[in-house]
N, C-alpha and C positions, 0 to 999 in steps of 0.2 A: 603514471598519469592520474590526476585526481578526477578527471571526467572521462566519459566514454567507457568502452568495454575493457575489462581487465585482461581480456585475451590478448590485446595488442599492447605490450608494455613499452614499446618504442614508437614514438610518433613518426609515421612515414613522411618522407620528404615530399612526395607528390602523389596525386591521385592515381597516376599511372603505376607507381610503385605499389600502392595499396591494391589496385586492381590485379596486378600480376601476382602479388602475394596471396590474395584471396583465391585466384585461379589455381595457383600451384598448390595451395593448401587443400582445396577441395579435390583437385586431381590426384594429389599424393594420397589422400585418405581413400579415395576410390581405387587407386592402384594397390594400396595395401590390402584392401578387401579382395581385389582380384587375385593378388599373390597368395593370400591365405587360402582362398578357395581353390586355386590351382594346386597348391601343395597338398591340401587335404584330398583332393580328387586324385592326384598322382599317387599318394600313399594308399588310397583305397584301390586304385588300379593295380599297383604293384602287389598289394595283398591278394587280390583276385588272381593275378597271373601266377604268383608263387603257389597259391592253393591249387590252381589247375595243374600246374606242373607236378607238384608233390602228389596230388591225387592220381594223376595219370601214371606217374612213375611207380607209386605204391601198388596200384591195381595191376600194372604190368608185371611187377616183381612177384606179386601174389600168384598171378597166373603162371609165371615162370616156375615158382616153387612147386605148384601142383603138377605141372608138366614134367619137371625134372624128377619129382617123386615117382611118378608113373614109370618113367624111363629107368630110374634106378632099380625099381622093383623088378622090371622085366630083365635087366642085365643081371641082377642077383640070381634070379631063377635060372637064367641061361648058364651062368657060371656054376651054379650048384649042380646042374645036370651034366654039363659038358666039361667043366674044369678048364676051359680054354683061357690062357693068359691074355689073349687079345681082348676077350670080353671083360676081363678084370681091368685091363688098362682103359678100356672105354668107360667102364664104370667109374674109375678114379677121375677121369676127365670130367664126367658129368657131376661127380661129387664135388670137384673144385668149383664148377659153375654153380652148383646148389649152394655151396658155402659162400661164394661171392655174392649171389643174389640175396642170401640171408643177411650178410654183413651190410650190403647197400641198404636193404630195408631197415636194418637196425639203426643205421646212421641217420635216417630220416627222423627218428625219435618222434614217432607219431603219438604214441601214448605208452604207459607202463605195461598195460595188458598185452599189447602187441609185442613189445620188446620181450616180455616174459615168454610168450608163445614161441617167438623166434629162438630164444635160448633153449626151450624144450625141444623144438623140432631138430635143432642142431645136435643136441645130446642123443636123441632117438636115432638120428641117422648115423652117428658115430658108433652107437651100440650095434645097430644092424650091420654096418660095414664090418665091424670087428668080428661079429658072430659068423657071417658067411665066409669072410676071408680066412678065418681059422677053421673052416669046415665044421663049424659048431652051430649051424643054423637049422634047427628042426622046424621052426615055424616062420619061414621067411615071409609068407603071405600075411601073417598076423602082425609082424613087426612093421611092414611097410603100410599095412592098412591103418595102423595107429599114426604113422607119419603123415599119411594122406589125410587122416581126420584132422590132425593139428594144422596142416597147411590150409585145409578148407576153412578151419576156424580163423586162421590168419587172414584169408581173403575176405571172409565175412566181416571180421573186425575192421579191416581196411575200408570196406564199403560203408560200414556204419560210421566210421570216423569221417569219411568223405562227406556223408550226408550231414553229420553234425557241423562240419566246417562250413558247408554251404548255407545251412541255417544261420550260423553265426555271422557269416559274411552278409547275408541278407539283412539280419538285424543291425549289423554295423553300418551297412549302406543306408538303411532307413534312419538310423541315429545320426549319421553324417549329414544326410539330407536335411534333417530337422535342424541340426547345428548350423549348417551352412545358411539355411533360411533365416535363422535367428541372427546369425552374424551379419548377413546381408542387410537385414532390416535395421539392425543397430547401426551399422556403418553408413547406410543410406540416410538414416535419420540424422546421424552425426554430420554427414556431409551437407545435408539440407540446413541444419542448424548453423554450421560453419558458413555456408553460403549466405544465410540470412544475416549473420553477424557482419560479414564483410559488405553485404549489400547495404546494411544500415550504416556502417562506417563510411561508405561511399556516398549514399544518398543524403545522410543527415546534413553534412555541410552544404550540399547543393540546395536542400530545402531551406537551410538558414539563409543562403544567398538569395533564394527566390523570395522569401518573406522580407528580407531587407530591401530588395529592389521594390517590392510592393509597397512597403512603408514609405520609401522615398517617393514613389509615384503618387502616393496619397498625401504627401506633404508632411510625413512624420519625421521631422528633422531633429527632434529633441533627444530621442533614444539612440544611444551609441550602438553601432553594428559590431557584433562579436560573432566570429565564425571559428568553430573548433574542428579539427581534423587534420588532413594532410597540410604540409607547410605551404604548398603553393596556393591552396584555397584560403589558408589563414592570411597569407600575404594579400590575396585578392580582397579578402574581407577588410583588411587594414586600408587598402586603397579606396574601397567603397566607403569606408567610414570617413576617410579624408574628403571624398567627394560629398558626403553628407554634410560635413562641416562647411565646405565651400558653398553648397547650395543654401544651407541655413543662413550663412552670412550674407549671401547675395539676396535672399528673400527678405531678410531684415533690412538690408540697404534699400531694396526696392520699396518696401512698405514705408520705411522712414522717409524716403525721398517724396513719395506721393503725399504723405501726411504733411511734411514740411512745406512742400510747394503749395498744397491746398491752403494751409494755414497762412502762408505768406501772401497768397492771392486774396484770401478773404479779408485780411486786415485793411489793405488800401481800398478794396472793393466796398467794404462797409463804410469807409469814410466817403467814398464817391456817392454811394446811395444815400447816406445821411445828408450830405451837402445838397444833393439834387432834391431830396425831400424838403429840405428847408427852403430852397428856392421855389419849389412848387407850392409850398404853403404860404409864400409871400412874407416870410420872416424878414427878409432883407429889403422888402419893398414889392410893390405890385409889378407883375410882369405883363408885357403885352402879349398878343397872341403868338407872334413868332418866337418870342422867348419861351413861352409856355410849351410851344411845340418842341423846341430844342431840349428843354428840361424833360419833357415826356419821353423823348427818344433816349435820353440818358438813363432815366428810370427803367424804361423797358429793357434796354440792353444790359443794364447792371443786374436786373432780375434774371435775364437770360444767362448772363455769365455766372451768376450765383447757382443757377440750376445746372449748368454744365459742370461746374466744380463738384456739386453734390453727386451728379451722375458719374463723374470720373471716380470718385471715392466708392460709390456703390458698385460700379463695374469692377473696380479693383478687388473689392471683397468678394463679389459674386464669382468673378472669374477664377479667383484663387481656389474656392471650394469646388467649382465645376471642373476645372482642368485636372484637379487631383483625384477625380473619381475613376476607379479602375474600369476598363471595358468589361462588359458582360452581355449575355444574351438579352435582347430587348424585343418584346412583342410590340411592333409599331402600331398595330390596330388598337391594342389596349391603351397605349400611350396617347394616341389621338383622342380616344374616347374620354380619357381622364381630363385632358386639356379642354375638351368641349364642355365637360361638366363644370370645370372651374370658370369658364366664360359664360355659363348659362344665363346668369342674371343680366349681363350686358347684352347678350344676344336677344333675350326676351324684351328688354326695355327698348331696344332699337327695332323690334318687330322684324328681325332678320330670320329668314328660313334657311336652314342648313340642309343641303343635299349631300349625302355621303355614300360612298361605295368603297368599303374596306374589306380586303381579303386578309386572312391571318398570315402575317409575315414576321419572321424572327431574324434579326441581324445581331451581329456581335459588335457592340459599340459602347460609347459612354452614355449611359441613360440620362444623366442630368443635362449633358450638352444637347442631346436630341430634344429633351423636354423644353429647354430654353428656346431652341430653334422653332419648334411648333408653336410655342406660346407667342413668340415675336410675330410669326406670320399670321396667326389667328388674330392677334391684337391689331395688326395693320389692316387685315381684311375687314374686321369689324369697324375700325376707325373710318375707313374710306367708303364703306358700303352705305348707300342711301337708305333712308327709312323704308321698311317694308320690302327690301330687296333680298337677294339670296347669295349664299356662299356655297360653292361646290368644293367638296373634299374627296379626293380619290387616292386609294392605296392599291397598287397592283404589284405583281411579281412576275419578272421575266426570268430567263434562264439563269442569269447571274446577278441581277440587280433588283432592289426594291425601289419602286417609283412612287413618289408622293406628289400630288398636285393640289394646291390651294388657290382657288380663283374667286374673285369678288366681282360685283357689278358696279364698282365705283368708276371714277373718271378715267382710270388707267394711268399709265406712265408714258410720257412723251419720249421720243427718240433721244433728245438731248439729256433728259433726266436719267434714262436707262444706263447711260455710260458712267454715272456717278452714284447710283443708289447703294452700291456696296462699299462706298468710301465712308470712313469714320467721320461722324459729326455732320454728314451731309443730310440736309432736310429738303425734300422736294416741295411740291405744291401742297399747301395746307388743305385739310379736308374742308368741305363746304359747311359741315355742321360744327358746332362748338365742341371741341375735344381737347384733352390735355396735350400740350405741346411736348413732343418727345425730344430726345437728345441727339438723334441721328446716329445712334450706335447699334440699333436693333438689327438691321440687315448686315452690317459689318461683322457683328458678333455671330450672326447666323452663318455667314460664309466661313468665318474662321473655324467655327465648331464643326461644320459639315466637312470641311477639308481635313480637319484633324481626325475625322473618322473615315478618311479615304473616299469621301463622296463628293458630290457636285451640286451646287444650287445655282439656278439661273432663271431669268425672266423669259417666259415664252409668250408667243402671240396668242391672243384669245379674242373671241368675238366682242367682248366688252370687259371693261375693268382690267385689273392686273392679275396675272396668273404666274405663280412661282412653282417650279418643278425641282424636286430633290431626288437625286439618285444615290443609293447606298449599295455597296457590294454585299452580296449574300454569300457567306463562307460555306465551305463544305460541311463544317461541324454543326451548322444550325439545322434544326428540324423543321422544314417547311413542306407541307403536303398540299 
């Protein structure tokens, strides 16, 4: 692979295969660590058991040599005095036991010094036996005292050897413990690194897909989508790139259609307005009052049609940027404050008083869409509010919803009009004061944007004027206190 981690030389076929491979790799590494630890502990345990067995056997054989030496000395004295053959036979039996014990101790091969003492004590015992058996033992007590001295030295050496072995085992145990700690640390770090590698291999293509979807949502159709990793995610990336191409083509077709239709409408419309202007100017002759009235209607409606075409283009461009904004946490109270600041000049010129009651509320939504909705509702409230009246703005928080109300002191909306106010291009009763004539898209756009954010906008009854209420869901991940 030219990209990604060199650790994975073969591209996995699926994210499931990659996940299982990562799990088995980490598990295998930890299993190896456990196996090494178990083997080392078993070896140390076997060493301890062998040492205990050898020490116990050596100490027991040392005591046996001392006890047999005492018994042999006693039998030799008895035989030297009595000359009884039964005593000699008993001596010989104990001599065999003494020799067997010395041989067994010698086979343990504890150290060279002990082996040398064993050889010496066997020689001394043979000399003592030969002396009294041949009735040539003048100093039996002295001979066996020397044997007893050597056997005591053997027992002392065995005890010293056992203590040395215990110290060595303790040192070995401490060294093994340190080694196991180091091995465990290294293997755990290796396992964590391996887990991090496979986590990166798994999450990287998912992050690539997430970024690709985000770019599509934001209208970034120009850059191709490339996903590296498991083959199933690569195939998903290819399908997502195909979807990007299709969306790009559809958006281009939509934009082209709007532009062409607008252009085709403007060409005959310009001719109609020009001819109506010529008639109104009397170029083709003087017009009577009725004719002038008809021409005035033509001019007025042609201007209105021109305005609607311009609004259609503006809405097309604006909606493209607004719709493609990613949802994010939005402080509604701060958003309303900013929109009030942007309308401050108009509010002051109309001598309108704003009464507001805003609590801090955060929702997860499209910020630009909510800004457009608040802007449209404030614009309508200002437009229809009489000079010197008031606008009431309320923001409150319930258990699961944020509630916004914007109410004015204008003439209000009749029951017949209320059924159509959210229809596109619908225009109700014009305001009493001179104001720029709208396109009838403001409330339609507001409803579309609020519903896109899973909320609701509706007209509610009020004591005077029009009052619009917006409800938006408050997610669990938003921080509202």
